[in-house]
C-alpha positions in Angstrom: -77.5 22.9 52.0 -74.8 20.6 52.3 -71.6 21.8 52.5 -69.5 20.3 49.9 -66.1 19.3 51.0 -63.1 19.0 48.8 -61.2 16.4 48.8 -57.5 17.4 50.1 -56.4 14.1 49.0 -56.7 14.8 45.0 -54.7 18.2 46.0 -51.6 16.4 47.7 -51.4 13.9 45.0 -51.3 15.8 42.3 -49.1 18.5 44.1 -46.8 15.6 44.9 -46.7 14.0 40.9 -45.8 17.6 40.1 -42.8 17.7 42.3 -41.5 14.6 41.4 -41.8 15.2 37.4 -39.6 18.9 38.4 -37.1 16.7 39.9 -37.0 14.0 37.0 -37.3 17.2 34.2 -34.3 19.1 36.8 -32.6 15.6 36.7 -32.8 14.9 33.2 -31.1 18.6 32.6 -28.6 18.0 34.4 -27.6 14.7 33.0 -27.7 16.5 29.3 -26.0 19.2 30.4 -23.3 16.9 31.5 -23.4 15.0 28.4 -22.8 17.6 26.5 -19.8 19.1 28.5 -18.0 15.6 28.1 -19.0 15.5 24.4 -17.1 18.7 24.1 -14.3 17.8 25.7 -14.0 14.6 23.9 -14.3 16.4 21.0 -11.6 18.9 21.6 -9.1 16.2 22.4 -10.0 13.9 18.7 -9.6 17.5 17.3 -6.5 17.6 18.8 -5.5 14.3 18.1 -6.5 14.6 14.5 -4.6 18.0 14.0 -1.6 16.4 15.4 -1.8 13.0 13.2 -2.1 15.0 10.4 1.2 16.9 11.3 3.0 14.4 11.8 1.6 12.7 8.5 3.0 16.2 6.5 6.1 16.1 8.2 7.0 12.6 7.1 5.7 13.5 3.4 8.1 16.3 3.2 11.3 14.3 4.6 10.2 11.9 1.8 9.7 14.2 -0.5 13.2 15.5 0.4 14.6 12.1 -0.1 13.0 11.2 -3.3 14.7 14.3 -5.1 18.0 13.4 -3.4 17.3 10.3 -4.6 16.8 11.7 -8.2 19.6 13.4 -8.1 22.1 11.3 -6.9 20.8 9.3 -9.8 21.1 12.2 -12.8 24.5 11.9 -11.6 25.2 8.8 -12.0 23.7 8.8 -15.0 25.5 11.5 -16.6 29.0 10.2 -15.1 27.7 6.7 -16.9 26.9 8.1 -20.1 30.1 10.3 -19.7 32.5 7.1 -19.1 30.7 5.6 -22.2 31.6 8.2 -24.1 35.0 7.8 -23.3 34.8 4.0 -23.4 34.0 4.9 -27.1 36.5 7.7 -27.1 39.3 4.8 -26.4 37.6 2.1 -28.8 37.8 4.5 -31.9 41.6 5.8 -31.2 42.4 2.1 -30.4 41.1 1.3 -34.0 43.0 3.8 -35.7 45.7 2.8 -34.1 45.4 -0.6 -35.1 44.7 0.6 -38.9 47.7 2.8 -39.0 49.9 -0.7 -37.8 48.2 -2.3 -40.2 48.5 0.4 -42.9 52.4 0.5 -41.8 52.7 -3.5 -42.1 51.4 -3.5 -45.6 53.7 -0.9 -46.5 56.2 -2.4 -45.2 54.9 -6.0 -46.8 55.1 -4.3 -50.2 58.5 -2.3 -49.5 59.8 -5.8 -48.6 58.1 -7.4 -52.3 60.0 -4.7 -54.1 63.1 -5.4 -53.0 62.7 -9.3 -53.3 61.5 -8.4 -56.8 
């Protein structure tokens, strides 16, 4: 019987391929982990910046609301003052008209007295 020899070359190549595949898988795993860590840190930074942005926007909106309220109150007081000054002007106008009527009545009475004296 002939002895059958096992080819050593075939076992060696398959072992080298297996080792190379394991090294590649380990490298891809490390790269994937590094990518996940960097994505996580980027997400944290983005969340922090977004939170700060919206806090700033809220502060500005609150300040604008306060200013709008102040301006609204000032406008209401000016409107009230304008209405009161308009009423005062109307009262003065009415007083002036009544004074003019009184003067006219006195003038007419004086003219009547003069005409009666003349007659």
